[in-house]
matplotlib code that plots the C-alpha trace (Angstrom):
import matplotlib.pyplot as plt

x = [66.5, 63.4, 63.4, 62.5, 65.2, 67.9, 71.4, 74.2, 77.2, 80.3, 81.4, 84.4, 83.6, 84.6, 82.6, 79.5, 80.0, 80.4, 77.0, 75.5, 76.7, 75.5, 71.9, 72.2, 73.3, 69.8, 68.5, 71.4, 72.9, 71.5, 68.4, 66.1, 63.4, 60.4, 61.6, 65.3, 63.9, 61.7, 64.9, 66.9, 64.3, 62.3, 58.5, 59.1, 61.2, 59.5, 60.5, 64.2, 63.9, 61.8, 63.2, 66.6, 66.6, 65.7, 68.4, 70.9, 70.0, 70.2, 73.8, 74.9, 73.6, 75.2, 71.7, 71.2, 69.1, 67.1, 68.8, 66.6, 67.7, 71.4, 70.9, 69.2, 71.8, 74.6, 72.8, 71.8, 75.4, 76.9, 74.6, 75.0, 78.5, 79.2, 76.5, 76.7, 73.3, 71.3, 73.7, 76.4, 79.0, 81.7, 80.6, 80.8, 84.3, 83.3, 79.9, 81.0, 84.7, 85.6, 88.0, 86.9, 90.0, 89.2, 85.4, 86.0, 88.3, 85.8, 82.8, 84.5, 85.3, 81.6, 80.4, 82.4, 81.7, 77.8, 77.6, 79.3, 77.3, 74.2, 75.2, 76.3, 72.9, 71.0, 73.3, 72.6, 68.9, 68.9, 70.5]
y = [98.1, 98.7, 99.5, 96.0, 94.2, 92.5, 93.4, 91.2, 93.1, 91.2, 93.1, 92.4, 91.6, 95.1, 96.7, 94.6, 95.3, 99.1, 99.1, 96.8, 99.2, 102.1, 100.7, 99.5, 103.0, 104.4, 102.2, 103.5, 107.0, 108.4, 110.4, 110.2, 112.5, 111.7, 114.2, 112.6, 109.2, 110.1, 111.8, 108.7, 106.8, 105.2, 105.6, 106.8, 106.5, 103.3, 101.9, 103.0, 100.6, 97.8, 97.8, 98.4, 94.9, 93.3, 95.1, 94.2, 90.6, 90.6, 92.3, 89.6, 86.9, 88.4, 88.5, 90.7, 93.8, 96.1, 99.4, 101.4, 99.2, 99.6, 103.4, 103.5, 101.7, 103.9, 107.0, 105.9, 105.0, 108.2, 110.4, 108.2, 108.3, 112.0, 113.9, 114.5, 116.2, 113.4, 110.5, 108.9, 111.4, 111.8, 108.5, 106.4, 105.0, 104.2, 102.6, 100.7, 100.0, 101.6, 104.6, 107.6, 107.3, 103.5, 104.2, 107.1, 104.8, 101.9, 104.1, 105.8, 102.2, 101.2, 104.3, 103.5, 99.8, 100.1, 102.9, 101.0, 97.7, 99.6, 101.3, 97.9, 96.3, 99.2, 98.9, 95.0, 95.8, 98.2, 95.8]
z = [-38.7, -36.7, -33.0, -32.0, -34.0, -31.7, -32.0, -30.5, -29.5, -28.0, -24.8, -22.7, -19.0, -18.0, -20.5, -19.4, -15.7, -16.4, -18.1, -15.5, -12.8, -14.9, -14.6, -11.0, -9.7, -10.6, -7.7, -5.4, -4.9, -8.3, -8.3, -11.4, -12.1, -14.5, -17.1, -17.0, -17.2, -20.3, -21.7, -21.3, -23.4, -20.5, -19.9, -16.2, -13.0, -12.2, -15.7, -15.1, -12.3, -13.6, -17.2, -15.7, -14.0, -17.3, -19.2, -16.3, -16.6, -20.4, -20.2, -17.8, -20.0, -23.0, -24.8, -27.8, -27.3, -29.6, -30.7, -28.4, -25.4, -26.2, -26.4, -23.2, -21.5, -22.7, -22.0, -18.6, -17.8, -19.2, -17.1, -14.0, -14.1, -15.0, -13.1, -9.5, -9.6, -11.0, -11.0, -8.7, -10.0, -7.5, -5.6, -8.7, -7.9, -4.2, -5.3, -8.3, -7.7, -11.0, -11.0, -12.9, -15.3, -16.0, -16.5, -19.2, -21.1, -21.0, -21.7, -24.7, -26.1, -25.5, -27.3, -30.2, -30.2, -29.7, -32.2, -34.9, -34.1, -34.5, -37.7, -39.2, -38.1, -39.8, -43.0, -43.2, -42.7, -45.6, -48.0]

ax = plt.figure().add_subplot(projection="3d")
ax.plot(x, y, z, "-o")
ax.set_aspect("equal")
plt.show()
């Protein structure tokens, strides 16, 4: 599987919404630095916002995404949810409507689901 190969992952509505919120929060209460944007796999803070719009639209539409896109979405959501320094942190439940408890359950499910789907796609590619 190359970085551009698209992988379709079936998500429940609440999973899709947590990821969409995770990306959207970077345009709200979260504060991204250039270094953090690069660490998350984006080119810059501007790319977090610009490509974030594309990724949110793809999530809403249920479109397949590249492995790199899936990883960036998960990492961006993990950081924005957990970090009170860079992300939404303690404001997450207020700005998204998801409690911390339900978010962590959904996020863990997403981590397993996306990781498994990407490994399967890699395995199919290697066959």
